[in-house]
Structure formats: structure tokens, C-alpha cells
VEXDREN-2710 file (C-alpha; in Angstrom, 1 decimal):
% VEXDREN-2710
k/r/px/py/pz
1/MET/169.4/51.8/-30.3
2/ILE/170.9/48.3/-30.0
3/THR/174.4/48.5/-28.4
4/ALA/177.2/46.0/-29.1
5/ASP/176.5/44.3/-25.8
6/THR/172.9/43.9/-26.6
7/ALA/173.8/42.6/-30.1
8/ALA/176.0/40.0/-28.4
9/CYS/173.1/38.9/-26.2
10/ALA/170.9/38.7/-29.3
11/GLN/173.4/36.3/-30.9
12/ILE/173.5/34.2/-27.8
13/VAL/169.7/33.9/-27.8
14/GLU/169.5/33.3/-31.5
15/ARG/171.9/30.3/-31.2
16/GLY/170.6/28.8/-28.0
17/ASP/166.9/29.8/-27.7
18/PRO/165.4/30.2/-31.2
19/ASP/161.8/30.5/-29.8
20/ARG/162.5/33.4/-27.6
21/PHE/164.7/34.9/-30.3
22/ALA/161.8/34.8/-32.7
23/ALA/159.4/36.3/-30.1
24/THR/161.9/39.1/-29.3
25/MET/162.3/40.0/-33.0
26/ALA/158.6/40.6/-33.1
27/ALA/159.0/43.3/-30.4
28/PRO/159.7/47.0/-30.9
29/VAL/163.5/47.7/-31.0
30/ALA/163.4/49.5/-27.7
31/MET/161.9/46.5/-26.0
32/ARG/164.5/44.2/-27.6
33/ARG/167.1/46.1/-25.7
34/ILE/165.5/44.8/-22.5
35/LEU/164.5/41.4/-23.6
36/PHE/167.7/40.1/-25.1
37/PRO/169.9/40.5/-22.0
38/ILE/167.3/38.8/-19.7
39/TYR/166.9/35.9/-22.1
40/ALA/170.6/35.6/-22.6
41/PHE/171.0/35.4/-18.8
42/ASN/168.3/32.7/-18.7
43/LEU/170.2/30.7/-21.3
44/GLU/173.4/31.0/-19.3
45/ILE/171.9/29.7/-16.1
46/ALA/170.0/27.0/-18.0
47/ARG/173.3/25.7/-19.4
48/ALA/175.4/26.2/-16.3
49/PRO/174.4/22.9/-14.6
50/TRP/175.4/20.9/-17.6
51/MET/178.7/22.5/-18.5
52/SER/180.5/20.0/-16.2
53/ASN/179.8/16.5/-14.8
54/GLU/181.1/17.8/-11.5
55/PRO/178.2/19.2/-9.3
56/LEU/180.6/21.5/-7.5
57/ILE/181.8/23.1/-10.7
58/ALA/178.2/23.5/-11.9
59/GLU/177.3/25.1/-8.5
60/MET/180.2/27.5/-8.9
61/ARG/178.9/28.6/-12.3
62/LEU/175.5/29.3/-10.9
63/GLN/177.0/31.1/-7.9
64/TRP/178.8/33.4/-10.3
65/TRP/175.5/34.5/-11.8
66/HIS/174.0/34.8/-8.3
67/ASP/176.8/37.1/-7.4
68/VAL/176.2/39.2/-10.6
69/LEU/172.6/39.6/-9.5
70/GLU/173.7/40.6/-6.0
71/GLU/175.9/43.3/-7.5
72/ILE/173.0/44.6/-9.5
73/ALA/170.7/44.5/-6.5
74/SER/173.2/46.4/-4.3
75/GLY/173.5/49.2/-6.9
76/GLY/177.3/48.9/-6.9
77/PRO/179.7/48.2/-9.7
78/VAL/178.9/45.1/-11.8
79/ARG/181.6/42.9/-13.3
80/ARG/182.2/43.4/-17.0
81/HIS/180.7/40.6/-19.1
82/GLU/178.9/40.4/-22.4
83/VAL/175.7/39.4/-20.6
84/ALA/176.1/40.8/-17.1
85/THR/176.9/44.3/-18.3
86/PRO/173.7/44.9/-20.4
87/LEU/171.7/42.9/-17.8
88/ALA/172.7/45.5/-15.2
89/GLN/171.4/48.2/-17.5
90/VAL/167.8/46.8/-17.7
91/LEU/167.2/45.4/-14.2
92/ASP/166.4/47.4/-11.1
93/PRO/167.3/45.9/-7.6
94/ASP/163.9/44.1/-7.3
95/GLY/164.2/42.6/-10.7
96/ALA/167.7/41.3/-9.9
97/CYS/166.3/39.7/-6.7
98/LEU/163.5/38.1/-8.7
99/LEU/166.0/36.4/-11.0
100/MET/167.9/35.0/-8.0
101/GLY/164.9/32.7/-7.7
102/CYS/165.6/31.3/-11.2
103/VAL/169.3/30.7/-10.2
104/ALA/168.2/28.9/-7.0
105/ALA/165.8/26.7/-9.0
106/ARG/168.6/25.6/-11.3
107/ARG/170.7/24.3/-8.4
108/ARG/168.5/21.2/-8.4
109/GLU/170.0/20.3/-11.8
110/ALA/173.5/21.2/-10.7
111/GLN/173.1/18.7/-7.8
112/ARG/171.4/16.1/-10.1
113/LEU/168.4/15.9/-7.8
114/PRO/165.6/13.9/-9.3
115/MET/162.0/15.2/-9.6
116/ALA/160.3/13.5/-6.7
117/SER/156.7/14.3/-7.7
118/ALA/154.4/16.2/-10.0
119/ASP/154.3/18.9/-7.4
120/ASP/158.1/19.2/-7.6
121/LEU/157.9/19.6/-11.3
122/ALA/155.2/22.2/-11.0
123/GLU/157.2/24.2/-8.5
124/TYR/160.3/24.0/-10.7
125/VAL/158.5/25.4/-13.8
126/ALA/156.9/28.1/-11.6
127/GLU/160.3/29.2/-10.3
128/THR/162.0/29.1/-13.7
129/GLY/159.5/29.9/-16.4
130/GLY/157.0/31.8/-14.1
131/THR/159.6/33.9/-12.4
132/LEU/161.4/34.6/-15.6
133/MET/158.3/35.9/-17.4
134/TRP/157.3/38.0/-14.4
135/ALA/160.8/39.6/-14.2
136/THR/160.7/40.2/-18.0
137/ALA/157.1/41.7/-17.9
138/ARG/158.1/43.9/-14.9
139/ALA/161.2/45.2/-16.7
140/LEU/158.9/46.2/-19.6
141/GLY/156.7/48.1/-17.2
142/CYS/153.9/45.6/-16.6
143/THR/152.1/45.2/-13.3
144/ASP/150.0/42.0/-13.7
145/GLU/152.2/39.5/-11.8
146/VAL/149.6/36.7/-11.6
147/ARG/149.0/36.7/-15.4
148/ALA/152.8/36.8/-16.1
149/ARG/153.6/34.0/-13.7
150/ASP/150.7/31.8/-15.0
151/ARG/151.8/32.1/-18.6
152/GLY/155.4/31.7/-17.8
153/ALA/154.9/28.6/-15.8
154/ALA/152.9/27.1/-18.7
155/ALA/155.7/27.9/-21.1
156/GLY/158.2/26.5/-18.6
157/LEU/156.4/23.2/-18.5
158/ALA/156.1/23.0/-22.3
159/ASN/159.8/23.7/-22.7
160/TYR/160.6/21.1/-20.1
161/LEU/158.6/18.5/-21.8
162/LEU/160.3/19.4/-25.1
163/GLY/163.7/18.8/-23.5
164/VAL/162.8/15.3/-22.1
165/PRO/164.4/13.4/-25.1
166/MET/167.7/15.3/-24.6
167/PHE/167.8/14.3/-20.9
168/LEU/167.0/10.7/-21.8
169/ALA/169.9/10.6/-24.3
170/ARG/172.2/11.6/-21.4
171/GLY/170.9/8.7/-19.3
172/ILE/168.7/11.0/-17.1
173/ASN/165.0/10.6/-16.6
174/PRO/163.8/14.2/-15.8
175/LEU/160.2/13.2/-15.1
176/PRO/158.8/12.2/-11.7
177/GLU/156.8/9.0/-11.2
178/MET/153.2/10.0/-12.0
179/THR/150.0/8.2/-12.6
180/THR/148.1/9.0/-15.8
181/ALA/145.7/11.1/-13.7
182/GLN/148.5/13.0/-12.1
183/PHE/150.1/13.8/-15.4
184/SER/146.8/14.8/-16.9
185/ASP/146.1/17.1/-13.9
186/LEU/149.6/18.7/-14.2
187/VAL/149.2/19.5/-17.9
188/THR/145.6/20.5/-17.7
189/SER/146.2/22.9/-14.8
190/HIS/148.9/24.6/-16.9
191/LEU/146.8/24.8/-20.0
192/ASP/144.1/26.4/-17.8
193/ARG/146.6/29.1/-16.8
194/LEU/146.9/30.1/-20.5
195/LYS/143.2/30.3/-20.9
196/ARG/142.4/32.6/-18.0
197/ARG/140.9/35.8/-19.3
198/GLY/141.1/39.3/-17.9
199/ALA/141.4/42.8/-19.2
200/ARG/143.1/42.9/-22.7
201/PRO/146.8/43.1/-22.0
202/ASN/148.7/46.2/-23.1
203/LEU/151.5/46.1/-25.7
204/PRO/154.4/45.4/-23.1
205/GLN/152.3/42.6/-21.6
206/ARG/151.7/41.0/-24.9
207/ILE/155.3/41.3/-25.9
208/ALA/156.4/39.6/-22.6
209/GLU/153.8/36.8/-23.2
210/LEU/155.1/36.1/-26.7
211/ALA/157.7/33.9/-25.1
212/ALA/154.9/31.5/-24.4
213/TRP/153.7/31.3/-28.0
214/ARG/154.2/27.6/-28.4
215/ALA/153.0/26.5/-25.0
216/LYS/149.3/25.8/-25.8
217/ALA/150.0/23.6/-28.8
218/ILE/152.8/21.7/-27.0
219/LEU/150.9/21.1/-23.8
220/SER/147.7/20.1/-25.8
221/ARG/149.7/17.6/-27.8
222/ALA/151.3/16.2/-24.6
223/LEU/147.9/15.7/-23.1
224/ARG/146.5/13.9/-26.1
225/ASP/149.6/11.8/-26.7
226/PRO/151.9/11.4/-23.7
227/ALA/154.1/8.9/-25.6
228/ALA/155.1/11.8/-27.9
229/ILE/157.2/13.3/-25.0
230/PRO/160.0/10.7/-24.8
231/GLU/159.8/10.0/-28.5
232/GLY/160.5/13.7/-29.3
233/ARG/157.2/14.2/-31.3
234/LEU/155.9/17.2/-29.4
235/ALA/157.3/19.8/-31.7
236/GLU/155.0/21.0/-34.5
237/PRO/156.0/21.2/-38.2
238/GLU/158.0/24.3/-39.0
239/ALA/155.2/25.9/-41.1
240/LEU/152.7/25.5/-38.2
241/ARG/155.3/26.8/-35.8
242/ARG/155.7/30.0/-37.8
243/LEU/151.9/30.4/-38.1
244/THR/151.5/30.0/-34.4
245/LEU/153.9/32.9/-33.7
246/LEU/152.1/35.0/-36.3
247/ARG/148.8/34.4/-34.6
248/ALA/150.3/35.2/-31.2
249/ARG/151.6/38.5/-32.5
250/LEU/148.2/39.4/-33.9
251/PHE/146.2/38.5/-30.7
END
């Protein structure tokens, strides 16, 4: 059953993260109750650093979410909020501690710290996308941490590259200085994470991984045509986008 709080989270995700919304709507209803609060939380902390030009205010917004996670981790009362309340209902203490890592990674943006190297960027997408997917998979009952983190990091890099034109429009260059070889190595290593095979994942694992449904196509396009990144040409046509999700659901 979808509660009013979960429905509010679904609306937040639908407006702000249409890819994860589409992936979640492909999940059984019982799993949506878990996915929507986690994805709404992720959207809140992704937005927090950019809600103000003042780094201190941005830090305060992120600290608010860190405090929510501490409340969940402690097992005590959790402040009433349209996202915090349902989030507390789907996370255990360890899951809350995992998501603290996502908050910590976002502090870089709140402080407007530049990416110093390709390694910095790889670490960032591992701590945001990789940790998020593992926390999500774990909440659904999955146990394969390496697989979840690999696919989450790849999705994180794909989403980061999609966002480059938005940052450039704000006068911010979010990419580190990289040689062509370093860029190629970065993207290829994340594509390889998507290709690693193992035992066929169970339904909860496949549902968690649907959040990465566009990653392979986006990273492949970035590798073939790096100029497409700043020019905003990484996104596929809408018909192909829908087909990609359909194939991900089937496989």
C-alpha cells in the first residue's frame, strides 16, 4: 500500500528525477514504497548545495539531512517531514549510516571545491551513485555489495556527465583537467563495471539496478564523442530512451 508520505516522495522524484521515477514505476508496488523515499532523499541532498550561493547555508541544509540520518541510525524519534518520515520507515541503522556517505560527498559541492583529478571524480561518483545503489539494493534485501556499487558508480558518472552543460551555464566547470587517455580510462573503467557478469541477479537486485538503465548508452556515447558532453548531446532520443528502459526491465 502506498501511503500519503510515499506518494509525496513519488511526486518529488517524478518532478526532479524522471529516470529514477520511470525505473521505480517498473517495480512491484511493495518495492516502490522503499524506493521512492530513498530516491526523494537523494534528490534533496543533490539540490541542497545549489539552493543558496552561500556555502554556509548550503552546508546547513546538508547537515539537516545528516541529522535526520543520525536520528534514524540511533533508533530514536525522527523529525516529521514529507521525506524524512517515510525514509525512517524503510531504513535500518546501517542503511542510514551508508547514506551519510552520500551527504558527506555532497559537501564538496556546497563548498564549491573543484574536481582536482579523474581520481577525484571517480571517488565522487562512487560515494554518491555507488553508495546510493548499494543502500537501495540493501533495503530491498540484496546482499551483493560489489555488484550494486559497481553499477551505481557507473550510473553516477553517466548522470554527472549529463549534468555538465547545466554547470557550465552557471559558470562552473565540473570536470577535472584530464588528458584524452585519462578520460578514456575513466569512462572505460565504468563501462566495464556494467559488463561484469556473475550469477543472474534476483528480482530485488534487478529492480535496484534499473536506476542504471541509461548508463551504458550514455557512457558509450561519451567515449565515442567527448565533445557531446559540454554540448549537451549525450541524451538519446526519447523513443530510444523508452526502448532502453523496456530492455532493461526484460533482462
